[in-house]
C-alpha positions in Angstrom: -116.5 102.5 177.7 -119.0 104.8 179.3 -121.3 107.2 177.5 -123.2 109.8 179.4 -126.2 111.4 177.6 -127.6 114.7 178.9 -131.4 114.8 178.8 -133.8 117.5 179.8 -137.4 117.7 180.9 -139.2 120.5 179.2 -142.8 121.9 179.2 -145.0 120.6 176.5 -144.8 123.3 173.7 -148.3 122.2 172.5 -149.8 123.4 175.8 -148.0 126.8 175.5 -145.4 128.3 177.7 -146.3 130.2 180.9 -144.1 132.4 183.0 -144.2 133.1 186.8 -144.0 136.4 188.6 -140.2 136.2 188.6 -140.2 136.1 184.8 -139.0 132.5 184.8 -140.5 129.7 182.8 -143.3 127.8 184.7 -142.2 124.2 184.7 -145.2 122.8 186.5 -147.9 120.9 184.6 -147.5 118.8 181.5 -144.0 118.1 180.2 -141.9 115.6 178.3 -138.4 114.6 177.3 -136.8 117.3 175.1 -137.4 116.0 171.6 -133.8 116.9 170.4 -132.4 114.7 173.2 -133.9 111.6 171.4 -131.1 111.8 168.8 -128.1 111.6 171.1 -130.0 108.8 173.0 -130.3 106.9 169.7 -126.6 107.5 168.9 -125.7 106.2 172.3 -127.8 103.1 171.9 -126.2 102.4 168.5 -122.7 103.0 169.8 -123.4 100.8 172.9 -124.2 97.9 170.6 -121.2 98.6 168.4 -118.6 99.2 171.1 -120.1 97.4 174.2 -120.5 100.7 176.0 -122.5 101.5 179.1 -125.0 104.3 178.6 -125.9 106.6 181.5 -128.7 109.2 181.2 -128.1 112.4 183.3 -130.8 115.0 183.9 -131.1 118.0 186.2 -134.4 119.6 187.3 -137.4 119.4 189.5 -139.2 116.2 190.6 -141.0 116.0 187.2 -137.6 115.7 185.5 -137.6 112.0 186.5 -139.9 111.5 183.5 -137.1 112.5 181.1 -134.8 110.0 182.9 -137.5 107.3 182.6 -137.9 108.0 178.9 -134.1 107.7 178.4 -134.2 104.3 180.1 -137.0 103.3 177.7 -134.8 104.4 174.8 -131.9 102.2 175.8 -130.0 103.9 178.6 -128.6 101.3 181.1 -129.1 103.6 184.1 -130.2 107.1 184.9 -129.1 109.9 187.3 -131.3 112.8 188.4 -129.7 115.9 190.0 -132.5 117.2 192.3 -132.2 120.1 194.7 -134.6 123.0 195.5 -131.7 125.5 195.2 -131.4 124.7 191.5 -134.7 126.5 190.5 -134.0 129.5 188.4 -130.4 128.5 187.4 -129.0 129.8 184.2 -126.8 128.0 181.7 -123.6 128.9 183.6 -124.9 127.4 186.8 -126.3 124.4 184.9 -123.0 123.6 183.3 -121.3 123.9 186.7 -123.7 121.3 188.3 -123.6 118.9 185.3 -119.8 119.0 185.4 -119.9 118.2 189.1 -122.3 115.3 188.5 -120.2 113.9 185.7 -117.2 114.0 188.0 -119.2 112.2 190.7 -120.1 109.5 188.2 -116.4 109.0 187.5 -116.3 110.8 184.2 -117.1 109.4 180.8 -115.4 108.5 177.6 -118.0 110.2 175.5 -120.7 112.8 176.5 -123.6 113.2 174.1 -126.3 115.9 174.1 -128.9 117.4 171.8 -128.3 120.5 169.7 -130.6 122.5 172.0 -133.6 122.4 174.2 -137.2 123.4 173.2 -137.7 125.6 176.2 -134.7 128.0 175.7 -132.8 127.0 172.5 -129.6 128.8 173.7 -127.4 125.8 172.8 -124.9 127.1 175.4 -124.5 124.0 177.6 -122.4 121.8 175.3 -119.4 124.2 175.0 -119.7 125.5 178.5 -119.7 122.0 179.9 -116.8 120.9 177.7 -114.8 123.9 178.9 -115.4 123.0 182.5 -114.4 119.4 182.0 -111.4 120.5 179.9 -112.3 118.2 177.0 -112.9 118.9 173.3 -116.4 119.7 172.0 -117.6 118.6 168.6 -120.9 120.5 168.0 -123.6 120.1 165.4 -122.9 116.5 164.5 -125.0 115.2 161.6 -123.2 111.9 161.9 -120.9 110.4 164.5 -118.4 107.5 164.5 -116.0 106.4 167.2 -112.9 104.3 166.4 -109.5 103.9 168.1 -110.5 106.3 170.9 -111.2 109.1 168.4 -114.6 110.7 167.7 -115.3 111.9 164.2 -118.4 113.9 163.2 -119.8 115.5 160.0 -121.1 119.0 160.5 -123.3 120.2 157.7 -123.2 123.8 156.7 -125.2 125.8 154.1 -122.7 125.2 151.3 -120.4 122.4 152.5 -119.9 119.7 155.1 -117.0 119.6 157.5 -115.3 116.5 159.1 -114.1 117.2 162.6 -112.2 114.8 164.9 -111.3 114.8 168.6 -109.6 112.3 170.9 -111.7 110.8 173.7 -112.9 111.8 176.2 -114.9 114.3 174.2 -118.4 115.9 174.1 -120.6 115.8 171.0 -123.8 117.6 170.4 -126.0 115.7 167.9 -128.5 117.2 165.5 -131.7 115.7 164.2 -129.9 114.7 160.9 -127.9 112.1 162.7 -130.5 109.3 162.9 -134.1 108.4 163.2 -134.9 107.5 166.9 -136.4 104.1 167.4 -139.7 104.0 169.2 -139.4 102.0 172.5 -140.9 98.6 172.5 -143.4 97.5 175.1 -140.7 95.3 176.7 -138.3 98.3 176.9 -141.0 100.4 178.6 -141.7 97.6 181.1 -138.0 97.1 181.9 -137.5 100.9 182.3 -140.1 100.9 185.1 -138.1 98.5 187.1 -134.8 100.4 186.9 -134.0 102.8 189.7 -133.2 106.5 189.0 -130.3 107.6 191.2 -130.7 111.0 192.8 -127.9 113.4 193.7 -128.2 116.7 195.5 -125.8 119.7 195.7 -124.3 118.6 199.0 -123.3 115.2 197.5 -121.9 117.1 194.5 -120.0 119.5 196.7 -121.6 122.5 194.9 -122.2 125.6 196.9 -126.0 126.5 196.7 -124.9 130.2 196.4 -123.4 129.3 193.0 -126.8 128.3 191.5 -130.3 129.7 191.3 -131.5 133.1 190.3 -129.1 134.9 192.7 -126.1 133.5 190.8 -127.6 134.0 187.3 -125.4 136.0 184.9 -128.5 136.9 182.8 -131.5 138.8 184.1 -134.8 138.8 182.2 -136.2 142.3 182.3 -139.4 141.8 180.4 -141.4 139.1 178.5 -143.6 139.9 175.5 -145.4 137.5 173.2 -144.2 137.4 169.6 -146.2 139.9 167.6 -148.4 138.5 164.9 -146.9 138.6 161.4 -147.9 141.6 159.4 -149.5 141.1 156.0 -147.3 141.6 153.0 -147.7 144.2 150.3 -149.1 142.9 147.0 -148.0 144.3 143.7 -150.3 143.9 140.7 -148.4 142.0 138.0 -150.1 143.7 135.2 -149.2 147.1 136.4 -146.9 149.2 134.1 -144.6 150.2 136.9 -144.6 146.9 138.9 -140.8 146.4 138.3 -139.9 149.9 139.4 -142.2 149.5 142.5 -140.6 146.2 143.4 -137.1 147.7 143.1 -138.2 150.6 145.3 -139.4 148.3 148.0 -136.2 146.4 148.0 -134.2 149.6 148.3 -136.5 150.9 151.1 -135.9 147.8 153.1 -132.1 147.8 152.5 -132.3 144.5 150.5 -130.3 145.8 147.6 
């Protein structure tokens, strides 16, 4: 059994996000493995022990993205693959899913593909369903728990008022939420072993992907303007001992279309 885990290198949110003149996220400088990708990595590690599976970490991005692959190796991946090509800069979710699908095909496919619920830099959560559609396999999204038995994946998806149990035959793609597990911190031995493991590199030519199909020129979305989030305005205080406080409160709710 083979499990492929998608991992992403993202800018450090603590350092703040910067944008370049083309209104794209500046990915230079400090970065790290997307935190939400730690949960599918932990699920893959658990399933590998349970089912005897091979775990392959797959990332796409600039040179710095190798750090995400290295972190995945520390967290239990058996090997890692980095899709690296200058033409990929500025790719949107549509192009990203195209390239990842080609990379998975080049790796001989997988019985199970795991990914996080989203990425800290964009949080669109578009990749799981787009990738599954390209690979023509079922997608089980929002997994708060995951089991695999008899070539069937079963997840629990928690909603506001209920939980759903969803199943799909393998091969399948599952996006894992932060409710699924508590990622284990890599041991010193795991860190040392990860340094010795090679990270395979693939480019667009090897994947047989046309460079014209990726990058900003192929993007389906155009960012017209970027503005910082405005500061939160102060709320209105109603004096509790006022005779008309209830009427004033009701008027405020009506004015804001809340009742």
